[in-house]
N, C-alpha and C positions, 0 to 999 in steps of 0.2 A: 747858856753856853759861856765857857770861860777859856778862850783860846790863847795860848802863849804865842807871842810874836817877838821877833828881835830885829832891830833896825840899826844899821851902821850910820853914824852921824858925822857931819862935817861942820867946821866953824867953832868947835869947842877949844878953849884955851886955858880955862881955870875952873875952880870949884863954883864960882859965881855962875858960870855958864850952865853947869850941871843943875844948880838950884833953879835957875830960870826955866830950863826945859822941863824939869821934873814937875814944877808948879803948873806949867802950861798943860802938860799931858794929863795931869790929875784932874784938870777941869773938863777934859773931853767927856761927853756924855756916854760914850761907848767903851771907855777905858776904865777898868776896875782896879788896876794896879800898874804902877810905873816905877821902874828903877833905872836911873841914868848913871853911867860911869864915864870918867874922863879917860882912863887907860884900861881897856880900849874905849874909844869914843862911841858909845852905843846906847840904845834904849831898849830895855827888856820890859814888855808890857803884857797885860792880859786884857782881852777885849771880849765884848759881847758878840761881835762879828768881825770877820777879817777886814783889816784896814790895808789899803794899797799904799805904795810909796807916795803917789800923788795926793791922796787924802791926808797923809801925815804931813807932807810939805805944806799943804794948804792950811793946816791947823797951826803949824809952826811959823807961818809967814809973818804974823804980827811981831815976832821976836827979832826979825831981821835976817841975820847972816846964817842962822842954823838951818840945815837941810838934811834930808835922808840921802845917803850916798847910794846911787844906783848900782845894783850888783854888776860887777864887771864880767863880761863874757870871757871865757877862757881863751887864751891865745892858742894858735895851732900847735906851738911848741910845748904847751902845757898838757896836751892830750897825748896819750901813748899811741904808738903805731898800731895799726889794725893787724892783729895776729892772733894765733891760737892762744898764746900765752896771755895776751891782753884780756881775752874773753874767758879765761880759766874759771873765774867765779861763777859766770853764767853757765858754763858747761858742767861744772860740779853740781850746781843747784838742779839743773835739769836731769842729771844722772841720778841724783838722790830721789827725785820724783819718780823716775822710771823704776828704780829699785823697789820703792815702796809699793808701786802699782803691781810689780811682778810678785812681790811677797803676798799681796792680797789675793791675786789670782791663784798662786800656789796653794794658799790656805783653802780656797774654794774648790780646788781640784780641777778647775776648768778655766779657759781663757774667755772672758766676757768683754768684747770690744766696747760695748756701750758703757759698762761700768768703768772700764779702764780710761776711757776718754773723759768721763765725768770726774773721776778721781784726779786725773792729770790737770784738768781745768781748775778744779777746786784747790788743789795743792799749789798750782801756779799762782793763782790770785792771792792766796794767803801768804805765801812766801815773799812775793814781790811787794805786797802791801807792808809787810813787816819791815823790810829794808827802807822803804820810803818814809815810814813813820819815825825812824830813828832821827831824822832831821827834816821835819815838815817844811820849815822855812826854806832850807837849802833846796829841797826837792821842788817846791813851788817855783822858786826862782829859775831853776834849771829847766823845768817843764814848760814854763811860760815862754822860754826862748824859741820853742818850736811848735807847741800844741796850739791848734787853731782856736779852741774854746778858751784855754787859759790866757791867751793873748788878749781876749776881749773881757773875760771875767777872771781877774786874778785869784779870786776866792776858790775857783774850780781846782786850782793846784793843791789847795789844802783839803778839799773834799775828796779828790780822786782816790787817795789811798784807802779811804773808808768805803768808797764804792767797790774797790777791789776786794776788800775784806768781806763785805756783805755778799758779794757775788761768790767768793770762794766758799763761804759757809753754806750758802744756798745750794751750791753744786754738791758739796759733801752730804748735806742733809736731804738732797733731792727734793727740794721745795719748789713748787710751781715751775717745773722745768721749761715749759714753753715761754713763760714770762721772763725767766732768768736768761734763757738763750737769746731772746729778742733784745733784751737790754745789753747783753754782752756783744751782740752783733753791732748794735748801734754805737756803743762806747768804743769798741775796738776799730770799727770802721772809721770813725772820726779821728781816732788816734793815729791810724795808719795813714790817713791823708796828710796829717801834720808831719809824720816821719818821712813820707815820700817827698814832701816839699823840702824838708831840711836836707835830706840826702842829695836830692837833685841840685840844690844850691851849691854843692861842693864846698861849703864852708865848714870849718872845724867847730862842730857843735857837740856839746856833752850830752850823752844819752842818760836820761833820768830813770831808766827802767828799774835799776836797783838803787834808786835814791842817790845820795851823795857819798855813800860808804865806799863805792868803787868808782874810779875815774874811767868810765867807758866812753869811747868816741861813738858818735852816731854812724851807722853803717848799714849795709844790707842785712846784717844779723838782726838788727832791730826791726827791719821790714819783715823778715821771715817770722820773727817772734810774734808781731801783731797780726800778720796775715794768717798764721797758723791758728791763733785763737779765733779769729773771725771765721775762717773756714769751718772749724769744728763747731762753732755755735750755729752757723747756717746749716751744716749737715744735720745737727741734732734737731733743728726746727723742721727740716724736710723729712727726716726719718726719726720721728719720736719713738 
């Protein structure tokens, strides 16, 4: 495994700092490549497994003042107001999925509810995983702010988009439907719990459903999105 990661750093003031941190990172047993820059002050690394901010800070501790800067949570003013215009990207994406499903049904000459639901779930997962993978690090940081599993296991934020991709492909290929629906129900159920907790806290939290490409606020729209996938997966398990 050769995962790219990027960390914002504090305490850098000159090229000597860059050299010290680079040398230190290159000695880490799980880091295969390390590039440190002064402007901006950051470290771009490739690792054998995902390293958390805490692990990086522990490794840099012998150098003294250098630390990984914790990702700042967006302020309420940085998030757009919750409106139809705000969620336009999500609405357009879902509309495209429905149009594709309609086209498939027209081609078949008959409306097939089971096929339509399977195509929707497959397209949903693949499209959403694509946007998350555009900025894995950014998605992981945003997801960790509210997801119950990612809070405990930071690496889950990096793995989650790949889980979505595999589930999407499995739905489209109709592979092991019972197993796929069970996994979907579990994944979306846990995700829904985190979303519910975040929305009920009434804090301004960024929704990571479309990665970091779009700045969407957490709201009831996110609850509906996760709940819909959970309900469809459970329905498919009960009515295979």
